[in-house]
C-alpha positions in Angstrom: -60.5 -30.0 -34.8 -59.6 -27.4 -32.3 -62.4 -26.8 -29.7 -64.2 -23.4 -29.5 -63.0 -23.0 -25.8 -59.2 -23.3 -26.7 -57.5 -20.3 -25.5 -55.4 -18.2 -28.2 -52.9 -15.4 -28.0 -51.6 -12.9 -30.7 -48.0 -11.8 -30.8 -46.7 -9.1 -33.1 -43.5 -9.1 -34.5 -42.7 -6.2 -36.7 -39.4 -7.5 -37.9 -38.1 -5.9 -41.3 -34.4 -6.8 -41.0 -34.6 -10.2 -42.6 -35.2 -8.6 -45.9 -35.4 -4.9 -47.6 -39.3 -5.2 -48.4 -39.8 -1.7 -46.5 -43.6 -1.7 -45.1 -43.9 -5.2 -43.4 -43.0 -4.0 -40.1 -46.5 -2.4 -39.8 -48.2 -5.5 -40.8 -49.2 -6.6 -37.1 -50.7 -3.4 -36.4 -52.4 -3.1 -39.6 -54.0 -6.8 -38.9 -55.2 -5.1 -35.6 -56.6 -2.1 -37.3 -58.6 -4.4 -39.7 -59.9 -5.8 -36.6 -58.3 -9.3 -36.4 -59.3 -9.9 -32.7 -63.2 -9.1 -33.1 -63.3 -10.9 -36.2 -61.7 -14.2 -35.1 -64.0 -14.0 -32.0 -67.0 -13.9 -34.1 -65.5 -17.0 -35.7 -65.0 -18.7 -32.3 -61.6 -17.9 -31.3 -61.2 -16.4 -27.8 -57.8 -14.1 -28.8 -56.0 -12.5 -26.1 -53.4 -9.9 -27.5 -50.1 -10.1 -26.1 -48.4 -7.1 -27.6 -45.6 -6.3 -29.9 -42.1 -7.6 -29.5 -40.0 -4.3 -30.0 -37.6 -4.3 -32.9 -34.8 -1.7 -33.4 -35.1 0.7 -36.4 -32.5 -0.5 -39.1 -31.5 3.2 -39.1 -30.0 2.3 -35.9 -28.2 -0.5 -36.5 -25.2 -1.9 -38.6 -25.7 -4.6 -41.1 -22.8 -6.3 -39.8 -21.7 -9.6 -41.8 -22.8 -9.2 -45.2 -23.9 -12.7 -45.4 -26.1 -12.5 -42.2 -27.4 -9.1 -42.3 -28.7 -7.6 -39.1 -28.0 -11.2 -37.5 -27.4 -9.6 -34.0 -31.0 -7.7 -33.5 -32.7 -10.8 -35.5 -31.5 -13.1 -33.0 -32.3 -10.7 -30.1 -35.8 -10.3 -31.3 -35.9 -14.1 -31.7 -34.8 -15.2 -28.5 -37.5 -12.6 -26.9 -40.3 -14.1 -29.2 -39.1 -17.7 -28.6 -39.3 -17.2 -24.6 -42.8 -15.6 -24.8 -44.0 -18.2 -27.3 -42.6 -21.1 -25.1 -44.6 -19.7 -22.2 -47.9 -19.2 -23.9 -47.7 -23.0 -25.5 -46.7 -24.5 -22.1 -49.9 -22.9 -20.5 -52.0 -24.5 -23.1 -52.5 -21.6 -25.6 -52.4 -21.7 -29.0 -50.6 -18.7 -30.8 -51.1 -16.3 -33.6 -48.0 -14.6 -34.8 -48.0 -11.6 -37.2 -45.3 -10.3 -38.9 -43.0 -8.4 -40.1 -40.8 -10.4 -42.5 -40.6 -14.3 -42.5 -37.4 -14.2 -40.3 -39.8 -13.8 -37.2 -40.8 -17.4 -37.6 -37.2 -18.6 -36.3 -38.3 -17.3 -32.6 -41.9 -18.5 -32.8 -41.2 -22.0 -34.0 -38.3 -22.4 -31.6 -40.6 -21.2 -28.5 -43.0 -23.9 -29.4 -40.6 -26.6 -30.4 -39.0 -26.1 -27.0 -42.4 -26.1 -25.1 -43.2 -29.3 -27.0 -40.4 -31.1 -26.3 -39.4 -31.3 -30.1 -42.5 -32.9 -30.9 -43.6 -30.4 -33.6 -44.3 -30.4 -37.3 -44.3 -27.7 -39.6 -46.5 -27.0 -42.5 -44.6 -24.0 -44.5 -46.2 -22.1 -47.1 -44.0 -19.9 -49.3 -43.4 -19.3 -53.1 -39.6 -19.4 -52.0 -37.8 -22.2 -50.3 -36.1 -20.0 -47.4 -33.5 -22.9 -47.1 -30.3 -21.0 -47.7 -27.6 -20.6 -45.4 -24.7 -18.1 -44.7 -22.6 -19.9 -47.2 -25.0 -20.3 -49.9 -26.8 -16.8 -49.9 -26.6 -14.5 -52.7 -28.2 -11.7 -50.7 -27.5 -12.0 -46.9 -30.8 -11.6 -46.1 -32.0 -13.8 -43.1 -35.5 -14.3 -44.2 -34.2 -16.8 -46.8 -32.2 -18.7 -44.2 -34.3 -19.3 -41.2 -36.2 -22.5 -42.4 -32.7 -24.0 -42.8 -31.5 -22.9 -39.5 -34.8 -24.4 -37.9 -33.6 -27.9 -39.1 -30.2 -27.2 -37.9 -28.6 -26.4 -41.0 -26.2 -23.1 -41.5 -24.9 -20.8 -39.2 -24.7 -22.1 -35.4 -26.1 -18.5 -34.2 -29.2 -18.6 -36.1 -29.7 -22.5 -35.6 -29.3 -22.3 -31.8 -31.7 -19.6 -31.1 -33.4 -20.2 -27.6 -31.8 -23.7 -27.2 -29.0 -25.4 -29.0 -31.6 -28.4 -29.9 -32.9 -29.1 -33.8 -36.4 -27.0 -33.6 -37.8 -29.0 -36.5 -36.7 -32.6 -37.4 -36.2 -32.7 -41.3 -38.7 -35.5 -41.6 -41.5 -33.2 -40.0 -41.4 -30.6 -42.5 -43.9 -30.2 -45.3 -42.9 -27.2 -47.8 -46.0 -26.1 -50.0 -46.3 -24.0 -52.9 -42.7 -23.1 -53.9 -42.3 -21.9 -57.3 -39.0 -19.7 -57.0 -36.0 -21.8 -55.7 -32.1 -21.4 -55.5 -30.1 -24.3 -56.4 -28.5 -24.7 -53.2 -32.0 -24.9 -51.7 -32.9 -27.9 -54.4 -29.8 -29.3 -53.7 -30.4 -29.3 -49.8 -33.9 -30.8 -50.5 -32.7 -33.5 -52.6 -29.7 -34.4 -50.2 -31.9 -34.5 -47.0 -35.2 -35.8 -48.7 -37.3 -33.1 -47.6 -41.0 -33.3 -48.3 -42.1 -30.3 -50.6 -45.4 -29.9 -52.6 -44.5 -27.4 -55.2 -46.6 -25.2 -57.8 -45.5 -27.2 -60.3 -46.7 -30.6 -58.4 -49.9 -28.9 -57.9 -50.5 -28.1 -61.5 -49.5 -31.4 -62.3 -51.5 -33.6 -59.7 -53.9 -31.4 -58.1 -54.4 -31.1 -54.3 -54.9 -35.1 -53.5 -51.3 -36.0 -53.1 -50.9 -32.9 -50.9 -53.6 -33.9 -48.6 -52.3 -37.2 -48.1 -48.9 -35.7 -47.1 -50.8 -33.5 -44.4 -52.5 -36.7 -43.1 -49.0 -38.5 -43.2 -47.4 -35.5 -41.3 -50.4 -35.3 -38.7 -50.2 -39.0 -37.9 -46.8 -39.0 -37.2 -46.2 -35.8 -34.8 -48.9 -34.7 -32.4 -48.6 -30.9 -32.9 -48.2 -28.7 -36.0 -47.2 -25.2 -36.7 -48.6 -23.4 -39.8 -46.1 -20.7 -41.4 -47.9 -18.6 -44.2 -46.1 -16.3 -46.2 -48.6 -14.4 -48.0 -46.5 -14.4 -51.3 -47.5 -17.9 -51.8 -51.1 -16.7 -52.7 -51.6 -15.0 -56.0 -51.1 -11.3 -56.1 -54.9 -11.3 -57.4 -56.3 -12.4 -54.1 -53.1 -11.1 -52.1 -51.8 -7.7 -53.6 -50.7 -7.0 -49.9 -47.6 -9.6 -49.8 -44.2 -8.1 -49.5 -43.3 -9.9 -52.9 -46.6 -9.9 -54.5 -46.8 -13.2 -56.8 -48.4 -13.3 -60.3 -48.0 -17.2 -60.3 -49.3 -18.1 -56.7 -52.3 -20.2 -55.3 -55.8 -19.1 -56.0 -58.3 -18.4 -53.3 -59.9 -21.7 -54.1 -56.7 -23.6 -53.4 -55.4 -22.1 -50.3 -58.6 -22.0 -48.7 -59.3 -25.8 -49.4 -55.5 -26.5 -48.1 -56.2 -24.3 -44.8 -59.6 -26.0 -44.2 -58.4 -29.4 -44.7 -55.4 -28.9 -42.3 -57.5 -27.4 -39.7 -59.7 -30.4 -39.8 -56.9 -32.9 -40.0 -53.9 -31.7 -37.9 -53.6 -30.5 -34.1 -52.3 -26.9 -35.2 -50.8 -25.3 -32.0 -49.7 -22.1 -33.8 -49.9 -19.9 -37.0 -48.0 -17.4 -38.3 -48.7 -14.9 -41.1 -46.0 -12.9 -42.5 -44.9 -10.7 -45.2 -47.8 -8.4 -45.0 -47.4 -5.2 -46.4 -50.5 -2.7 -45.9 -49.1 -0.3 -48.3 -49.5 -2.8 -51.1 -53.0 -4.0 -50.1 -56.3 -2.9 -51.8 -59.1 -2.3 -49.6 -57.7 -4.5 -46.9 -58.4 -7.3 -49.2 -55.0 -9.2 -48.1 -55.5 -8.7 -44.5 -59.2 -10.2 -44.6 -58.0 -13.2 -46.3 -55.2 -13.5 -43.8 -57.8 -13.4 -41.1 -59.8 -16.0 -42.9 -56.9 -18.4 -43.2 -55.9 -18.2 -39.6 -59.6 -19.2 -38.4 -59.5 -22.2 -41.1 -56.0 -23.3 -39.9 -57.4 -23.7 -36.4 -60.5 -25.5 -37.6 -62.9 -22.5 -37.5 -64.8 -20.8 -40.3 -64.5 -17.1 -41.1 -65.5 -16.0 -44.7 -67.7 -13.7 -46.9 -70.2 -16.4 -46.5 -70.1 -16.6 -42.7 -70.3 -12.8 -42.7 -73.6 -12.8 -45.0 -75.1 -15.3 -42.7 -74.3 -13.3 -39.5 -75.9 -10.3 -41.0 -79.0 -12.1 -42.3 -79.7 -14.3 -39.3 -83.2 -14.4 -38.0 -83.5 -13.0 -34.7 
């Protein structure tokens, strides 16, 4: 469990070029407006806001290669966020990244992995695989390729962001919550024997096998990064996802997974992506995102902790 005195840093990465889900670019500022710094402070996390990585407006850009849309700007932003993340992690800080579409994870994880000499596992929560490449993509959207890139697969210009080294060894990936896969992603998972725990696995076996997989990863790698796409959660609880999901994880499931990880793994960074406040309902999704960040780091923030704070005897 992370000690309360551990310093944390928040980075906003308002990328919306890896997909075409307009609105996710205002996600970082919407989280700030929702009071994320103060709320995490109340949960015991001392967070310093490092500001926002500047991203060019798509109206000023040409998509370029149709199989790697907006790759030039995504790579530029990724290199910048990777450099900052590397500096922060080397300085002993834990990182909170707010997006933005999921392609932002490419830079953050690249920087953390470089700082830690590659000794980094990745727990990736997403309804989608994000393991296509330029050769297999149907859309050209990079938010569906970056996970493959972090493992060294696909276009070298993505895989070599920040450094040419592989950022996440394939045996150090745990993908959770997948329900919408492309066949090339399933082929890659089978060919490379990647660890996944799909929505079907959850419905078939409940959480016990997943918790064992978390334990296994945490014993093999000293550091873990968490990447949370809000579309892994059912839209009843996360309506403000970039792609709201009618068959996602329940609140009980995602909160339990986050709490377990926070108490059984050394989490050095968390990114929360695909938040679209234009779809949110009374900041429900932002509030859940804040709660899960606290839990991933071994702290607690929820309706119950807020209730107790309001009713504490002076």
